[in-house]
C-alpha positions as CSV (number, residue, x, y, z in Angstrom):
1,M,77.2,77.7,115.4
2,T,80.7,77.5,115.9
3,E,82.9,78.7,119.0
4,Q,78.8,80.5,120.2
5,Q,77.1,79.4,122.7
6,Q,73.1,80.9,123.3
7,A,71.8,81.9,126.7
8,V,68.5,82.4,127.9
9,V,67.3,85.7,129.5
10,S,64.6,87.7,130.2
11,V,64.7,90.6,128.4
12,G,61.3,93.5,130.3
13,G,59.3,90.4,132.1
14,Q,58.6,89.4,128.2
15,G,59.6,85.6,128.7
16,P,63.2,83.9,128.1
17,V,65.1,84.8,125.2
18,A,67.9,83.3,123.3
19,A,71.5,85.5,123.1
20,E,74.2,84.5,122.1
21,E,77.5,84.4,123.8
22,P,80.8,86.8,122.0
23,K,82.5,84.7,119.8
24,R,86.3,84.2,119.7
25,S,88.1,86.9,118.3
26,T,88.9,86.2,114.5
27,L,92.5,88.8,114.7
28,L,93.9,86.4,117.8
29,T,92.5,82.5,117.0
30,V,92.5,82.2,112.8
31,C,94.6,85.0,111.5
32,P,98.6,84.2,113.4
33,F,98.3,81.3,111.3
34,I,97.9,83.0,108.0
35,L,99.8,85.9,108.8
36,G,103.0,84.0,109.9
37,N,102.8,82.0,106.6
38,E,103.1,85.6,104.3
39,F,105.5,86.5,107.1
40,C,107.7,83.8,105.9
41,E,106.9,83.5,102.6
42,R,107.5,87.4,102.4
43,L,111.4,86.6,103.6
44,A,111.7,84.1,101.4
45,F,110.7,85.9,98.2
46,Y,112.4,88.5,99.2
47,G,115.9,86.8,100.3
48,I,116.6,85.2,97.3
49,S,114.8,87.7,94.6
50,T,117.3,91.0,96.4
51,N,120.5,90.0,95.7
52,L,120.1,87.9,92.7
53,I,121.8,90.2,90.5
54,I,124.4,90.2,92.5
55,Y,125.1,86.4,92.5
56,L,123.9,85.9,89.1
57,T,127.4,88.4,88.3
58,K,129.7,87.0,90.8
59,V,129.1,83.5,91.6
60,M,127.3,82.4,88.2
61,G,130.2,84.6,86.1
62,E,127.5,86.4,83.9
63,D,127.6,89.9,82.1
64,S,125.8,92.5,84.2
65,G,123.4,93.3,80.7
66,F,122.6,89.1,81.0
67,A,122.3,89.4,84.8
68,A,120.0,91.9,84.7
69,V,117.7,90.1,81.8
70,Q,117.6,87.1,83.8
71,V,116.7,88.8,87.0
72,N,113.6,90.7,85.0
73,L,112.5,87.3,83.6
74,F,112.0,85.6,87.1
75,E,110.5,89.5,88.5
76,G,108.3,89.1,85.5
77,T,106.5,85.0,85.5
78,C,106.9,86.1,89.8
79,Y,103.9,88.3,88.0
80,L,102.3,85.9,85.8
81,T,101.8,83.4,87.3
82,P,99.3,85.1,90.0
83,L,96.8,85.0,87.2
84,L,96.6,81.0,87.2
85,G,96.6,81.2,91.0
86,A,93.9,83.7,91.2
87,W,91.6,81.4,87.9
88,L,92.4,78.2,89.8
89,A,91.0,79.8,93.1
90,D,87.9,82.3,91.8
91,S,87.1,79.0,89.3
92,L,88.3,75.5,90.6
93,W,90.1,74.5,93.9
94,G,89.0,77.4,96.2
95,R,91.7,79.6,97.8
96,Y,92.5,77.2,100.2
97,R,93.4,74.6,98.2
98,T,95.4,76.4,96.2
99,I,97.5,78.4,98.6
100,L,98.7,74.7,99.9
101,V,99.4,73.5,96.7
102,F,101.3,76.4,95.1
103,S,103.2,76.4,99.1
104,L,104.3,73.0,98.4
105,I,105.6,73.4,95.3
106,Y,107.7,76.7,96.4
107,F,108.8,74.9,99.1
108,V,110.5,72.7,96.6
109,G,111.8,75.3,94.4
110,M,113.5,76.9,97.2
111,T,114.9,73.4,98.4
112,M,115.8,73.2,94.8
113,L,117.6,76.7,94.9
114,A,119.5,76.1,98.4
115,G,121.0,72.3,96.5
116,S,122.6,74.6,93.4
117,A,124.3,76.8,95.3
118,F,125.2,73.9,99.1
119,L,125.8,70.5,96.0
120,P,129.4,70.6,95.1
121,G,129.7,71.1,91.1
122,L,126.6,72.9,90.5
123,T,128.5,76.4,91.1
124,P,131.6,77.1,88.4
125,D,134.9,77.5,90.6
126,S,135.7,82.2,90.7
127,T,137.9,81.6,87.5
128,S,135.2,80.5,85.0
129,V,131.4,80.4,84.2
130,A,128.5,78.7,84.7
131,T,128.2,75.6,82.1
132,P,124.4,74.4,80.7
133,L,123.7,71.7,84.1
134,Q,124.8,74.5,86.3
135,N,122.6,77.1,84.8
136,A,120.1,74.1,84.2
137,A,119.9,73.7,88.4
138,L,119.3,77.2,88.5
139,Y,117.0,78.3,86.2
140,V,114.9,75.3,86.8
141,S,114.5,76.2,91.1
142,L,113.3,80.0,90.4
143,Y,111.0,79.5,88.0
144,V,109.5,76.2,90.4
145,V,109.9,79.3,92.5
146,A,108.2,81.6,90.8
147,L,105.2,79.2,90.0
148,G,104.9,79.0,93.8
149,T,103.9,82.0,94.4
150,G,101.7,82.5,91.7
151,G,99.2,80.5,94.1
152,I,100.2,83.0,97.3
153,K,100.5,86.1,95.9
154,P,97.2,86.7,94.8
155,N,95.1,84.5,97.6
156,V,96.4,84.7,100.9
157,S,95.1,88.1,101.6
158,A,91.4,87.6,99.7
159,F,91.5,83.9,102.2
160,G,92.1,86.1,105.4
161,A,89.2,88.2,104.4
162,D,87.3,85.4,103.7
163,Q,87.6,84.3,107.8
164,F,85.8,87.6,108.8
165,D,81.8,88.3,109.2
166,E,80.8,91.4,107.5
167,L,77.5,91.6,110.0
168,D,79.3,91.3,113.3
169,P,80.5,94.2,114.2
170,R,83.4,92.7,115.8
171,D,84.8,91.3,112.6
172,R,84.0,94.5,110.6
173,K,86.3,95.7,112.6
174,E,89.0,93.8,113.4
175,K,89.7,92.7,109.5
176,K,90.3,96.5,109.0
177,S,93.4,95.6,111.6
178,F,94.0,92.5,110.4
179,F,95.4,93.7,106.8
180,N,97.4,96.7,109.1
181,W,99.4,93.4,110.8
182,F,99.6,91.6,107.0
183,Y,101.5,95.1,106.4
184,F,103.3,94.8,109.0
185,S,103.7,90.9,108.4
186,I,105.4,91.9,104.7
187,N,107.1,94.9,105.3
188,V,109.4,93.2,108.6
189,G,109.7,89.1,106.6
190,S,111.6,91.8,103.4
191,L,113.1,93.6,106.1
192,L,114.6,91.0,107.4
193,A,115.6,89.8,104.1
194,V,117.3,92.3,102.6
195,T,119.4,93.0,105.7
196,G,120.2,89.9,107.7
197,I,120.0,87.6,105.0
198,V,121.9,89.6,102.1
199,W,124.6,89.9,104.8
200,I,124.7,86.4,105.5
201,Q,124.9,85.9,101.4
202,E,127.6,88.1,100.7
203,N,129.7,87.7,103.9
204,V,129.1,84.5,104.7
205,S,128.1,82.3,102.2
206,W,125.4,81.6,99.4
207,A,124.5,78.2,100.4
208,I,123.6,79.3,103.9
209,G,121.8,82.6,102.6
210,F,119.8,80.3,100.1
211,V,118.8,78.0,103.0
212,I,117.1,80.2,105.4
213,P,115.1,81.3,102.8
214,A,113.7,77.3,102.5
215,I,113.3,76.8,106.0
216,A,111.0,79.8,106.5
217,M,108.8,78.3,103.4
218,A,108.9,75.3,104.9
219,V,107.9,76.8,108.4
220,A,105.5,78.7,106.3
221,V,103.5,75.6,104.9
222,V,103.6,74.2,108.2
223,T,102.4,77.0,110.2
224,F,99.5,77.5,107.1
225,I,98.6,74.0,107.8
226,A,98.5,74.2,111.9
227,G,95.3,77.0,111.1
228,S,93.0,73.9,109.3
229,P,90.8,73.3,111.4
230,R,90.2,76.8,112.2
231,Y,89.5,78.2,108.8
232,R,86.5,79.5,106.9
233,H,86.1,78.6,103.4
234,V,84.1,80.7,100.2
235,K,82.9,77.9,97.9
236,P,85.0,78.7,93.8
237,S,82.7,79.4,91.4
238,E,83.0,80.8,87.6
239,S,86.0,83.1,87.5
240,P,86.0,87.2,85.9
241,I,88.4,86.2,84.3
242,S,86.6,83.3,82.5
243,R,83.5,85.6,82.3
244,V,85.7,88.4,80.4
245,Y,87.0,85.0,77.8
246,R,83.6,83.7,77.4
247,V,81.6,87.7,76.3
248,T,84.1,88.1,74.1
249,I,84.3,84.9,71.5
250,A,80.9,85.0,72.4
251,A,80.2,88.7,70.7
252,W,82.7,87.4,68.4
253,R,81.6,84.7,66.7
254,E,77.8,86.2,67.2
255,N,78.9,88.8,64.8
256,R,80.0,86.4,62.4
257,R,77.4,84.6,62.0
258,M,75.2,87.8,61.6
259,K,77.8,89.3,59.1
260,R,77.1,85.8,56.8
261,A,73.2,85.7,57.5
262,G,73.3,89.9,56.5
263,A,72.3,91.4,59.5
264,L,74.0,94.2,61.5
265,V,75.0,94.9,64.7
266,S,73.1,97.6,66.0
267,A,75.1,100.1,67.3
268,D,73.5,102.4,69.3
269,G,71.9,100.8,72.0
270,S,69.1,102.4,71.3
271,S,67.1,99.1,72.2
272,A,68.0,98.6,75.3
273,E,67.0,99.6,78.6
274,P,68.5,102.9,79.7
275,L,69.1,102.0,83.3
276,I,70.4,98.2,83.9
277,P,69.1,97.0,87.8
278,S,71.8,94.9,89.5
279,E,71.3,91.3,90.4
280,D,70.2,92.5,94.0
281,G,68.5,95.3,93.7
282,H,70.4,97.4,95.1
283,T,73.1,99.1,92.5
284,A,72.9,99.9,88.9
285,M,74.8,100.5,86.0
286,H,73.9,102.9,82.5
287,R,73.7,100.9,78.9
288,T,76.8,102.9,77.6
289,P,77.2,102.6,72.8
290,S,80.8,102.3,73.4
291,L,82.3,98.8,71.7
292,P,79.0,98.1,70.4
293,W,80.1,94.8,69.5
294,L,80.5,93.3,72.4
295,D,76.8,94.0,72.8
296,S,76.3,91.4,70.2
297,A,76.9,88.7,73.7
298,T,73.5,89.8,74.6
299,Q,72.0,87.6,71.2
300,V,73.8,84.5,72.1
301,R,71.9,81.7,73.2
302,A,72.2,78.6,75.6
303,R,70.5,75.2,75.3
304,G,66.8,76.4,75.5
305,G,66.8,79.3,74.8
306,V,67.8,80.6,77.3
307,Q,69.8,83.9,77.4
308,Q,73.5,83.4,77.8
309,F,74.5,86.5,78.4
310,T,72.9,89.7,80.4
311,T,72.9,92.7,79.5
312,R,74.7,93.7,82.3
313,Q,77.1,91.1,82.7
314,V,78.5,93.0,78.6
315,E,78.6,96.4,80.3
316,E,81.0,95.0,83.2
317,V,82.6,93.5,80.7
318,K,82.6,96.8,78.6
319,L,84.3,98.3,81.7
320,V,87.4,96.3,82.2
321,Y,87.7,97.1,78.1
322,R,87.9,101.1,78.9
323,M,90.8,100.5,81.0
324,L,92.9,98.9,78.7
325,P,94.3,102.2,77.3
326,I,95.3,103.3,81.3
327,F,96.8,99.6,81.5
328,F,99.0,100.2,78.1
329,A,100.2,103.8,79.1
330,T,101.4,102.5,82.2
331,I,103.2,99.7,81.9
332,L,107.2,101.5,80.8
333,Y,106.5,102.3,84.7
334,W,107.5,98.9,85.6
335,T,109.9,98.7,83.1
336,I,111.6,101.3,85.1
337,Y,110.9,100.4,88.1
338,M,112.6,96.5,87.8
339,Q,115.8,99.3,86.9
340,M,115.8,99.3,90.9
341,S,116.7,95.3,91.7
342,S,118.8,95.0,88.6
343,F,121.0,98.0,87.6
344,F,120.6,99.7,90.9
345,V,122.5,97.4,93.0
346,V,125.4,97.2,90.2
347,Q,125.9,100.2,90.3
348,G,125.9,100.5,94.2
349,S,128.7,97.5,94.4
350,K,130.5,99.6,92.7
351,M,131.5,102.5,95.0
352,D,131.9,102.3,98.7
353,R,130.0,100.6,100.9
354,E,132.6,100.6,104.3
355,I,131.2,102.1,107.4
356,G,132.7,103.2,110.5
357,L,131.7,101.7,113.8
358,P,131.9,104.4,116.9
359,F,134.2,103.0,119.6
360,N,137.9,102.1,117.0
361,L,135.3,98.3,116.5
362,G,136.7,98.6,113.2
363,S,134.1,99.0,109.6
364,F,131.1,97.5,108.5
365,Y,130.3,97.0,105.0
366,I,126.2,97.0,103.4
367,P,124.9,95.2,100.5
368,A,124.1,96.8,97.9
369,A,120.9,95.0,97.7
370,S,120.1,96.1,101.0
371,L,119.7,100.3,100.0
372,T,116.4,99.0,98.6
373,V,114.9,99.4,102.3
374,I,115.6,102.6,102.1
375,N,112.5,103.1,99.4
376,T,110.2,100.8,101.8
377,F,111.3,103.5,104.7
378,A,110.4,106.4,102.4
379,I,106.8,104.9,101.3
380,V,105.9,104.4,105.3
381,A,107.1,107.6,106.0
382,L,106.1,109.9,102.9
383,I,102.3,108.4,102.7
384,P,101.2,109.8,105.7
385,I,102.6,113.3,104.4
386,Y,100.5,112.5,101.2
387,D,97.6,111.3,102.7
388,R,97.1,114.3,106.0
389,I,99.1,116.9,104.0
390,L,98.9,116.7,100.2
391,V,95.7,115.7,99.7
392,P,93.6,117.7,102.1
393,V,95.3,120.7,101.0
394,L,94.9,120.4,97.0
395,R,91.6,119.2,97.6
396,K,90.6,122.8,99.7
397,I,92.3,125.2,97.1
398,G,90.7,123.3,94.1
399,R,92.6,121.5,92.9
400,P,92.2,117.8,94.0
401,I,94.3,115.3,93.1
402,T,92.1,112.3,91.2
403,M,93.8,109.3,90.3
404,L,94.8,110.0,86.8
405,K,96.3,112.9,88.0
406,R,98.7,110.7,91.2
407,I,99.3,108.8,88.5
408,G,100.9,110.9,86.1
409,W,102.8,112.1,88.9
410,G,104.3,109.2,89.5
411,L,105.1,108.7,85.7
412,A,107.2,112.0,86.1
413,I,108.7,111.3,89.0
414,C,109.8,107.8,88.1
415,A,111.8,109.8,85.3
416,G,113.5,112.1,87.4
417,A,114.5,109.2,89.2
418,M,116.0,107.8,86.2
419,F,118.1,111.2,85.4
420,A,119.2,111.1,89.4
421,S,121.0,108.0,89.4
422,A,122.7,108.5,85.8
423,I,124.1,111.6,87.2
424,V,125.3,109.2,90.3
425,E,126.6,107.0,87.7
426,R,128.6,110.0,85.5
427,K,130.6,111.0,88.7
428,R,131.2,107.9,89.5
429,L,132.7,106.5,86.2
430,A,134.6,110.2,86.2
431,L,136.2,109.0,88.8
432,Y,137.4,106.0,87.6
433,H,138.5,106.9,85.2
434,Q,140.5,109.4,87.2
435,D,141.9,106.4,88.9
436,K,140.7,107.7,92.2
437,M,140.0,104.0,93.0
438,I,139.5,102.5,97.0
439,D,139.3,98.6,95.6
440,E,141.0,98.3,91.5
441,D,140.4,94.0,91.3
442,E,136.7,95.0,92.2
443,G,136.9,97.9,90.6
444,I,135.2,99.6,93.5
445,V,135.3,103.7,93.3
446,D,136.3,106.4,95.8
447,M,132.2,107.3,96.3
448,S,130.3,106.6,99.2
449,V,127.2,104.6,98.4
450,W,124.8,107.1,100.6
451,Y,125.1,108.4,97.0
452,Q,122.2,106.3,95.5
453,I,120.2,107.5,98.5
454,P,118.0,110.6,96.4
455,Q,117.9,107.5,93.3
456,Y,116.0,105.4,96.3
457,L,113.8,107.8,97.7
458,L,112.2,109.2,94.1
459,I,111.5,105.6,92.9
460,G,109.5,105.2,96.6
461,M,107.8,108.4,96.0
462,S,106.9,108.0,92.1
463,E,105.8,104.1,93.9
464,I,103.4,106.5,95.7
465,F,102.1,108.2,93.2
466,A,101.7,106.2,90.4
467,S,101.6,101.8,91.8
468,I,99.4,102.7,94.6
469,G,97.3,105.3,92.2
470,Q,97.5,102.3,89.7
471,M,95.9,100.5,91.5
472,E,93.4,102.1,93.3
473,F,92.5,102.8,89.5
474,F,91.8,99.5,88.1
475,Y,90.1,98.3,91.5
476,D,87.8,101.8,91.3
477,Q,86.2,101.4,87.7
478,A,85.6,97.8,88.0
479,P,82.0,96.9,89.2
480,D,82.3,94.1,92.1
481,V,82.0,91.3,90.1
482,M,84.9,92.5,87.6
483,R,86.8,93.3,90.4
484,S,89.7,90.5,90.1
485,C,89.3,90.4,86.4
486,S,90.7,95.0,86.8
487,M,93.1,94.1,89.4
488,A,94.5,91.4,87.4
489,L,95.5,93.9,85.0
490,Q,97.7,95.8,87.1
491,L,99.9,92.5,87.9
492,L,99.6,92.1,84.2
493,S,101.4,95.7,84.1
494,V,103.8,94.3,86.0
495,C,104.6,91.1,84.2
496,I,104.6,92.8,80.8
497,G,106.7,95.7,82.4
498,S,109.5,93.1,84.0
499,Y,109.7,91.6,80.3
500,L,110.0,94.5,78.6
501,S,112.9,95.8,80.4
502,G,114.5,92.2,79.8
503,A,114.0,93.1,76.5
504,L,115.7,96.6,76.6
505,V,118.7,95.4,78.5
506,F,119.3,93.1,75.5
507,G,118.6,94.9,72.6
508,I,120.4,98.4,73.9
509,Q,123.5,96.1,75.1
510,A,123.5,93.8,71.7
511,I,123.5,97.2,69.1
512,T,125.7,99.3,72.0
513,S,128.5,96.3,71.9
514,S,127.8,95.6,68.6
515,L,129.1,99.7,67.7
516,D,131.6,99.8,70.1
517,P,135.4,99.4,68.8
518,R,136.4,97.6,71.8
519,G,132.7,95.1,72.1
520,Y,132.2,96.6,75.8
521,G,128.5,98.4,74.7
522,W,127.1,100.3,77.7
523,L,126.3,97.2,79.7
524,P,129.4,95.1,80.0
525,K,130.3,93.2,82.8
526,N,132.5,95.5,84.7
527,L,130.4,98.6,84.5
528,N,133.5,101.0,84.3
529,K,134.2,100.0,80.7
530,G,130.2,100.7,80.1
531,R,128.1,103.8,79.9
532,L,125.5,103.2,82.3
533,D,124.5,106.1,82.6
534,L,123.3,106.8,78.8
535,F,121.2,103.2,79.4
536,L,119.8,105.1,82.3
537,I,119.6,108.7,80.6
538,T,117.2,106.9,77.5
539,L,115.4,105.0,80.0
540,G,114.4,108.6,81.6
541,M,113.6,110.2,78.4
542,L,111.1,107.2,77.3
543,M,109.1,107.6,80.6
544,L,108.6,111.6,79.1
545,L,107.7,110.6,75.9
546,N,105.4,108.2,77.5
547,L,104.1,110.6,79.9
548,L,103.1,112.7,76.9
549,H,101.0,109.0,75.6
550,F,99.4,109.0,79.0
551,M,98.3,112.3,79.3
552,W,96.4,112.1,75.3
553,V,94.9,108.9,76.9
554,A,94.0,110.0,80.7
555,A,92.4,113.1,78.6
556,G,90.1,111.3,76.6
557,Y,89.0,108.9,79.3
558,E,85.4,108.3,81.0
559,Y,85.3,108.0,84.3
560,K,82.2,105.4,85.6
561,A,81.1,105.6,88.9
562,I,80.3,102.6,89.8
563,E,79.0,102.1,93.2
564,H,80.5,98.8,95.6
565,V,78.0,96.8,97.6
566,R,79.1,95.6,100.7
567,R,78.4,91.5,100.8
568,A,78.4,89.4,103.5
569,A,80.2,86.3,103.5
570,P,78.9,82.8,102.8
571,G,77.5,81.1,106.4
572,S,77.4,84.8,108.1
573,R,73.9,85.9,110.5
574,P,71.5,87.6,108.6
575,R,71.0,91.3,109.5
576,P,67.7,94.1,109.3
577,P,68.5,95.7,105.8
578,R,69.3,99.3,106.4
579,P,67.2,102.0,104.9
580,T,67.2,102.2,101.6
581,R,69.0,105.3,99.9
582,P,67.8,107.8,97.3
583,P,69.2,108.1,93.9
584,V,72.4,110.3,93.8
585,D,73.4,112.2,90.7
586,H,76.7,110.3,90.3
587,L,75.3,106.8,89.2
588,D,74.7,109.2,85.8
589,I,77.3,108.2,82.9
590,P,79.2,111.9,83.0
591,R,79.9,113.8,79.5
592,A,82.7,113.2,77.5
593,R,85.4,114.7,79.1
594,Q,87.3,117.7,77.6
595,P,91.3,117.5,77.8
596,Q,91.2,120.4,80.3
597,D,89.0,118.4,82.9
598,M,91.0,114.9,82.0
599,F,91.5,113.9,86.1
600,E,87.5,114.5,86.9
601,P,87.0,113.1,90.1
602,T,86.0,109.7,90.9
603,S,83.4,108.2,93.6
604,M,85.2,106.9,97.0
605,T,87.6,103.9,98.0
606,P,84.8,101.2,98.1
607,A,85.0,100.1,101.8
608,Q,84.4,96.2,101.0
609,Y,86.4,94.4,98.2
610,G,85.7,90.9,96.7
611,R,87.2,88.0,94.5
612,S,90.8,86.7,94.2
613,V,93.8,88.6,92.1
614,T,94.5,91.0,94.7
615,F,92.8,92.2,97.9
616,N,93.1,96.1,99.1
617,P,92.4,96.8,102.6
618,Q,91.1,100.2,103.3
619,T,94.5,102.2,104.3
620,P,96.9,104.6,102.6
621,V,99.5,102.4,103.4
622,M,100.6,100.2,100.1
623,P,104.0,98.8,101.1
624,P,105.9,97.8,97.8
625,Q,106.4,94.3,99.3
626,F,102.6,93.7,98.0
627,R,103.2,93.7,95.1
């Protein structure tokens, strides 16, 4: 066994017994390479994405609305490509090869982006807008970066977890520490990006500000490769995403065949066993009458008459489909959330960002994009309050907060963030119309940028409820083999929300500019000529309507308590089995939910995790940068 030697000792006079010396710490010998890769990659990503809208408006000469659309499309693509990366890792290449190949693609994109800002002729001068060639150089590099994120985002944390032997007590303990350090690496990388790199971009040089992330990505690749001899690998198998597709297609084809043959598809499930055992014999799940058309997949036979899909596999796919209404009801949250990286930043750029230094050392200008760090600080500060105070108090008074309740409160708080930002914008516009300016050329009004703090705090608070609650829901309500597929829904909701944000911005600007006699609309290049406040109020009202829709959907959702099993990683040492637990009631399917108990408590969050897409540790801290 690697890095383990056996020694011969005598125990109780019973003769020599083989004993193993403790192996080296996985956390200290293997994980630093993975953590270093994640730190550098997050530094690189947030070094370009945080201030991208300012680059598009100030350097490339784009309108605020168009720039916001491009930022939304870029961020949406960054959450779409992980589905490809997860499928490749699970089905074909394995996590190591997927991370390595996409890291190289990522580095190529970063190098292209740095070149587009550094080479003469690839950026417009201050009095003109970008040419098609200049736009092509920028956007091709951005979408190469978006493709590169697809192999890293869904696989790095899972690859780190693969290095630990779940049956080894030391590894189990270190695994929790690994995730703490993993999140620490993410936060430190993003913090340096939204403060140091953003400041360099606005005050020194955009070219240097893009070269530094490119260098960071090169270090990420080298660091990851350096640890190659030490890594453990999990062989790829069938991706759960592929299974959902195959079961769906098989059921559709079988239903068509049976319909042509005049056969009837049974929808009551009475012929099936009431309790479906698992392959490992430890867990079980019930046959359900919902989505009966999928039951036809169990009738499909492969060559030799072998059943192609078991009843359990079909029921697992059903669980994924039953989460879709919640999935659709939470997409708009990410549409609203994306305003933090677009119009919040543009709004801050039109406010007073000067801070006086002590001892008459002059002043310091805060980059507008750096205020996004308030969101991170809010999450770090408020999660312990939520976890240690709010949750126990609500549980003690008999009003426990469940996953769907948590998401619902997050949606409400998100709407509040839009109304708060609208109030700030209305005050800012009033000062502009009163000619209270500190820089007329830049259109900066005499209003401190710190007025934006409440809206950033509210967005951070909404993440604690909606984002983490959504992630927990998609994980908890899926069986083991479908966890990566259900977590893909969470990533996909961010992707669609980003694209929807771009569509809303484009549509609203097109409509309002056509109705405005001046032709400015709500979201012109110069926000002082527009009505960003009305746009933010519109988003807040849409979120309130979406909240009502979510409550209606949640009222009809039936929680499924699926026990998640701790499985050993391949190559782990055998361990005596634990005593089997007696049957428990929570495996039974609960009754249909009534509106008054729409948020019934669910089972505890599982302790061990499985496939790619997203790998969530057992910790209350879930920073926004992990998404």
